[in-house]
N, C-alpha and C positions, 0 to 999 in steps of 0.2 A: 549541415543541418540548419533548417531555417527557424525551427522553434526557439533555439538559444538566441538567435539574432533578435527575434520579436520580444523575447523575455528581456533581453539587455535593453532594447529600445524603451520598453515600458519602465523598467526599473531605472533607467537613467533619467526618464522623464518625471517619474514620482517614485522616488525610492522608498517612500513609507508604504506603498501598497504591498498588501500581503499577497503575493502571487502564488497560485496554485494550479496544478494541472490534474486531470483524471486520465489514468493509463492503465494498461493491462500489466504494466511493469516488465514487459518482455525485453525491452532495449534499455532499461535503466542501468544494468551493469556497464554497459557501453557509454551512456549518456549522463548519468547522474551527476559527475563532477562538473562536465561542462555546462549543465543547467544550473547547478548551484552557483558555479562562478558568474553566470549571466544575471543572477538575481532571484532565481526560484526559490521559494521559501517552503513550499509543501507540496505534497503529492498524495492523490487519492488513488489507491491501487485496487482493482477489482481482482478478487481470487475467491472463487466458488466451490473449490474442493482441494483437499490435500492428497486425495488417493489419486495416483497418475492415471488410472483407467477412467475414473469418474471425470477428472479434469478433461481428459481427451475427448470423452463423450459430450461433455457440456460445451467445449471450446472449438472443438474439431482441430486442436492443436496439441502436439505432443511437447508442451512447453512449461509443464510445472516447474522443474528445476530452475528454468530461466526466470520465471517470476518470482520464486523464492530468493534467488540471487539479486534479482531487482528490489526487492524489499531490503535486503542486506546492504546493497549498495546505497539506496536512499538514506538509510540509518547511517551508514559510514560517513556520508556527507553532511550529516547533522540536518537533513531535511525532515520536516515534520511529515509523519506518515498516518494516513487514515486508511484503514482496509475496508472495502466495501465487499458485501457478499449477499447473494440472494440464497437464503436456505429454502431448499426444496425438500420437504418431508420424504425420507425414505430414499433419496437420492445423493444428496451431499451433506457433509458435516464438517465444520472447521474446529471441532473441538480438539482434535489431535494437535494442530497448529497452535491453537490457543494455549495449550498446556506447554508447548515448546517455548512459546514467547511470554509466558506469564500472563496471559489474558485469561480471565475466569468467565465462563458462561454460566449465568445463573438458570433457575428453572424456567423463566419465562423467555429465555433465550437473548435477554439483553446482554451486550458484551460490556465487562467492566474493566477498567485498567488497573493493574497491579503495579504500582510505581516502584516496588522493591527490586524487581527484575532489572539487571543492568541494561538489556537490550531495549527496555521499554522507555528509555530516556525522552526520545523524540516520537514515540509511537503514540498516536491519538486515535483510539477506537471508541466510538461514539454508539450508545444504545440507539436502535432504530424504533421509532414510535409505530412501525408497521408490523413488528415482530409479535 
């Protein structure tokens, strides 16, 4: 994989840089450890639905379980994780996943972190000003 080589080069040149990538998370179960070892600090993972059929409709891939495993893999490697989602009214809803992972959605759809949940240690979910 070339990405880990690039991350390693950047990390070796400037170790203090906060290296992050944006991904669909699909390949993180396979590569999270290698990317962390290369110097990656954080990942932004896109996930627009927790419903298998809706996920398939939106992404054209039957890969929801792989993305969820990717999130878990990133957290297991102590990578910072930010989840990105575009909420489409009446089409997708991440509230089920939020409940599973200790994230609270408030009435304005801002996503708030609940640090008491053990899986939330390195999960960084930031409210969007566009919601």
